[in-house]
C-alpha positions as CSV (number, residue, x, y, z in Angstrom):
1,M,-0.4,0.2,0.0
2,K,1.5,3.4,-1.3
3,K,2.1,6.0,2.1
4,K,0.8,8.7,2.4
5,T,2.8,12.2,2.0
6,R,2.4,14.8,5.1
7,L,-0.1,16.5,2.9
8,E,-2.8,13.8,2.1
9,R,-2.3,12.8,5.9
10,L,-3.3,16.4,7.2
11,I,-5.9,16.8,4.3
12,P,-8.9,16.1,7.3
13,Y,-7.4,18.3,9.8
14,V,-7.1,21.2,7.3
15,L,-10.9,20.8,6.5
16,C,-11.9,20.3,9.6
17,A,-9.6,23.4,10.8
18,S,-11.4,25.2,8.0
19,M,-14.6,24.2,9.2
20,L,-14.4,25.3,13.0
21,T,-13.0,28.6,11.9
22,F,-16.6,29.2,10.0
23,V,-18.2,27.9,12.4
24,A,-16.2,30.7,15.0
25,A,-17.1,33.3,12.6
26,C,-20.8,32.9,11.9
27,G,-21.3,31.9,16.0
28,S,-24.8,32.6,17.4
29,D,-25.7,35.5,19.5
30,D,-25.4,33.2,22.5
31,D,-21.3,33.0,21.7
32,D,-21.4,36.6,21.5
33,D,-22.9,37.1,24.7
34,N,-21.4,34.5,26.8
35,G,-17.8,35.5,25.2
36,S,-16.3,32.1,26.8
37,G,-17.1,29.5,24.1
38,G,-15.9,31.8,21.3
39,T,-12.7,32.9,23.0
40,A,-11.8,29.4,23.7
41,Q,-12.3,28.1,20.9
42,Q,-10.4,31.0,19.0
43,E,-7.3,30.2,20.9
44,Q,-7.2,26.1,20.2
45,Q,-7.8,27.3,16.5
46,E,-4.6,29.7,16.8
47,D,-2.9,27.2,18.5
48,Q,-3.5,25.0,15.5
49,G,0.1,24.2,13.4
50,F,3.7,22.9,13.5
51,Y,6.4,24.4,16.0
52,R,10.1,23.5,16.1
53,V,13.0,24.5,18.5
54,N,17.0,24.0,17.9
55,L,18.4,23.0,21.2
56,T,22.4,24.3,21.8
57,P,24.7,23.5,24.6
58,L,25.2,25.1,28.0
59,N,27.4,24.8,30.7
60,E,29.7,22.5,28.1
61,S,32.5,22.4,30.8
62,V,30.3,19.8,32.7
63,S,27.2,18.7,30.1
64,G,29.6,17.5,27.1
65,T,28.0,19.0,23.8
66,P,24.1,19.0,24.2
67,S,22.4,19.5,21.0
68,G,18.9,18.2,19.3
69,T,15.8,19.1,18.0
70,G,11.9,19.6,19.3
71,T,8.9,19.4,17.2
72,I,5.5,20.3,18.6
73,T,2.2,19.7,16.4
74,I,-1.0,20.7,17.0
75,L,-4.2,19.0,14.5
76,A,-7.6,19.1,15.7
77,D,-7.6,18.3,19.7
78,E,-4.1,16.6,19.1
79,V,-0.4,17.4,21.1
80,L,2.2,15.7,19.7
81,A,5.3,16.4,21.5
82,N,8.8,15.2,19.9
83,V,12.7,15.7,21.6
84,R,15.9,14.7,20.3
85,V,19.4,14.7,22.1
86,E,22.5,13.9,21.5
87,G,25.9,14.7,22.9
88,T,25.2,14.4,26.6
89,R,27.2,12.6,29.4
90,G,25.2,9.9,29.0
91,N,22.9,7.3,31.3
92,T,21.2,10.3,32.7
93,T,17.9,11.1,33.5
94,H,16.9,14.3,31.7
95,L,14.4,17.0,33.1
96,Q,13.0,19.2,30.4
97,H,10.2,21.6,30.2
98,I,8.5,24.2,28.5
99,H,9.1,27.7,30.6
100,L,6.9,30.7,30.6
101,G,10.5,33.1,29.2
102,D,11.7,34.0,26.1
103,S,15.0,33.3,25.6
104,C,18.2,31.2,26.8
105,P,20.6,31.9,29.2
106,T,24.8,32.8,28.0
107,M,27.4,32.5,30.3
108,D,27.3,36.3,31.6
109,A,24.4,34.5,33.3
110,D,26.9,33.1,35.8
111,A,26.2,35.5,38.3
112,N,28.9,34.6,41.6
113,G,31.2,34.0,38.8
114,D,32.0,30.0,39.5
115,G,31.9,28.9,35.7
116,I,28.6,27.2,35.6
117,V,25.2,28.9,34.9
118,D,22.5,27.4,37.2
119,V,19.2,26.7,37.2
120,N,18.3,29.6,39.0
121,E,21.1,31.7,37.1
122,G,19.0,30.8,34.2
123,L,15.4,32.1,35.3
124,P,15.5,35.5,34.3
125,S,16.0,33.9,30.7
126,Y,13.9,31.0,30.2
127,G,11.5,31.6,33.0
128,P,9.5,28.9,35.4
129,I,7.8,26.3,34.1
130,L,4.8,26.1,32.0
131,I,4.8,22.6,30.7
132,P,6.8,19.9,31.9
133,L,7.8,17.6,29.1
134,D,7.0,14.2,31.0
135,D,4.9,11.5,31.3
136,E,1.6,13.2,31.3
137,L,1.4,16.4,29.0
138,D,-2.4,17.0,29.9
139,S,-1.2,18.1,33.5
140,Q,1.4,19.5,35.0
141,A,0.7,17.3,37.9
142,E,0.2,13.9,36.9
143,G,3.2,13.2,34.6
144,S,5.2,14.4,36.9
145,G,8.6,12.4,38.2
146,E,9.3,10.5,35.0
147,Y,11.3,12.1,32.2
148,P,13.7,10.3,29.7
149,S,16.7,8.9,30.2
150,S,20.4,8.8,27.4
151,N,21.4,5.8,26.8
152,S,25.1,5.2,26.9
153,R,26.0,7.3,23.7
154,G,24.4,10.1,25.4
155,S,20.9,10.4,22.9
156,Y,17.6,10.0,23.6
157,S,14.4,10.3,21.2
158,W,11.3,11.1,23.6
159,T,7.6,11.0,22.1
160,K,4.2,11.8,23.9
161,T,0.6,13.0,23.0
162,G,-1.9,14.7,24.3
163,S,-5.1,16.8,24.4
164,L,-4.5,20.3,23.5
165,A,-8.1,20.9,25.6
166,R,-6.9,19.3,28.7
167,M,-3.5,20.7,28.4
168,L,-5.4,24.8,28.4
169,A,-7.8,23.5,31.2
170,D,-4.9,22.7,33.3
171,L,-2.6,25.9,32.6
172,R,-5.5,28.2,33.7
173,D,-6.6,25.6,36.8
174,T,-6.0,27.1,40.1
175,D,-2.3,26.9,41.0
176,E,-2.8,24.6,43.9
177,N,1.6,25.2,44.7
178,P,2.6,28.5,44.4
179,E,5.5,27.8,46.1
180,D,7.1,25.3,43.9
181,A,8.7,25.8,40.6
182,L,5.2,25.1,37.9
183,V,3.3,28.1,37.3
184,K,-0.1,28.4,35.6
185,L,-0.8,30.7,32.8
186,P,-1.1,34.6,33.2
187,A,-4.4,35.4,33.5
188,G,-5.8,36.9,29.7
189,E,-2.6,35.2,28.4
190,D,-3.4,32.3,25.6
191,L,-0.5,29.5,25.4
192,N,1.7,31.0,22.2
193,L,4.2,28.6,22.2
194,A,6.1,30.7,19.4
195,G,8.3,32.7,21.2
196,R,8.6,30.3,24.4
197,V,11.9,28.1,25.6
198,I,12.7,24.3,26.1
199,T,15.5,23.4,28.6
200,I,16.7,19.9,29.0
201,H,18.3,20.1,32.4
202,G,21.0,17.4,34.4
203,V,24.7,15.8,34.1
204,P,25.8,12.2,35.7
205,E,25.5,12.5,39.5
206,G,29.0,12.2,40.1
207,T,29.8,15.7,38.1
208,Q,31.7,17.8,40.3
209,L,30.1,21.2,40.3
210,P,31.0,24.6,42.6
211,D,29.4,24.0,45.9
212,S,28.1,27.5,44.8
213,V,26.2,25.9,41.9
214,T,22.7,26.4,43.2
215,S,19.4,23.9,42.8
216,L,15.3,23.5,43.8
217,G,13.8,22.4,46.5
218,D,15.7,19.2,47.3
219,Q,16.9,18.2,44.1
220,P,20.5,18.1,43.6
221,A,22.6,20.7,41.3
222,T,23.3,18.0,39.0
223,R,19.9,17.0,38.2
224,T,18.9,20.8,37.8
225,L,21.6,21.7,35.7
226,P,20.3,23.1,32.6
227,I,22.4,21.5,29.8
228,A,21.1,23.2,26.7
229,C,18.1,25.4,25.6
230,G,16.2,26.7,22.0
231,V,13.4,29.3,21.9
232,I,10.1,27.8,20.0
233,E,9.8,29.2,16.7
234,R,6.3,28.5,14.4
235,V,7.0,26.7,11.3
236,T,4.7,25.3,8.0
237,S,4.3,21.9,7.5
238,E,6.8,21.5,5.2
239,E,9.5,23.1,7.5
240,A,8.5,20.5,10.2
241,P,10.6,17.2,10.1
242,E,8.5,13.8,10.4
243,E,8.3,12.7,13.7
244,D,7.0,9.1,14.6
245,A,4.1,9.1,17.2
246,G,5.8,6.4,19.2
247,Q,7.5,6.6,23.0
248,T,10.8,7.1,24.0
249,T,12.7,5.4,22.5
250,G,17.3,5.7,22.0
251,G,17.2,5.6,26.1
252,T,14.9,5.1,28.6
253,T,12.0,6.9,30.7
254,G,13.8,7.7,33.7
255,Q,12.2,8.1,37.2
256,T,13.1,11.6,38.7
257,T,12.2,12.7,42.6
258,G,10.6,15.3,44.5
259,G,7.8,15.5,41.9
260,T,6.7,19.0,40.4
261,T,9.7,20.9,43.1
262,A,11.5,19.6,40.0
263,P,12.5,22.4,37.4
């Protein structure tokens, strides 16, 4: 059987999106009066599409030369996220997140001059965590603790799917723990993936770091150290690489400690 091209596979979604746009534009007076239903539908329409991030190394003196790519595809209610990383130290659990900020830190962020940009020094650039790229995309809390681990060659490929509607509902829910590293969407702010930041964390437990390197909560600094970062950009379907909608490959799904206090 002939394999369908990306365009052929997208035709049903494109038609569906077109119909939803038509309905939103020609909605009833009730929708206009209530406001919330039309606004939610409009936001989901605006989120549709393809996103890509190129991950570049950070803290290379201890992290190796980590690099990689990430893609996020939103079609109808499905969110498909993929992260591929190589060049890490290997056999290490890597926390990974979409952050609320809009830039990646450089070594100029090393405020205490110890030669390392720790997780707190990077916060002014990439901001707090919005979406943990862990075992559950739909909820900040339900998938906490399970992140991918690189193989002995220092690479991994992670893929998850989720529901856009459930993700947005969770991101707009009450923040039950304002003291942790996770935040909800600010009031009146949409998802707006383009321009947000993906950061990869983690070096082997035995890595020698200066005592001045800080962490979050009770997490060891080796687990939270940022090692790669990139700003998400919106792309066309032709620019978005093909990805398999499978599970983590090339490494394993690692179990972190400390739950949602991790970055």
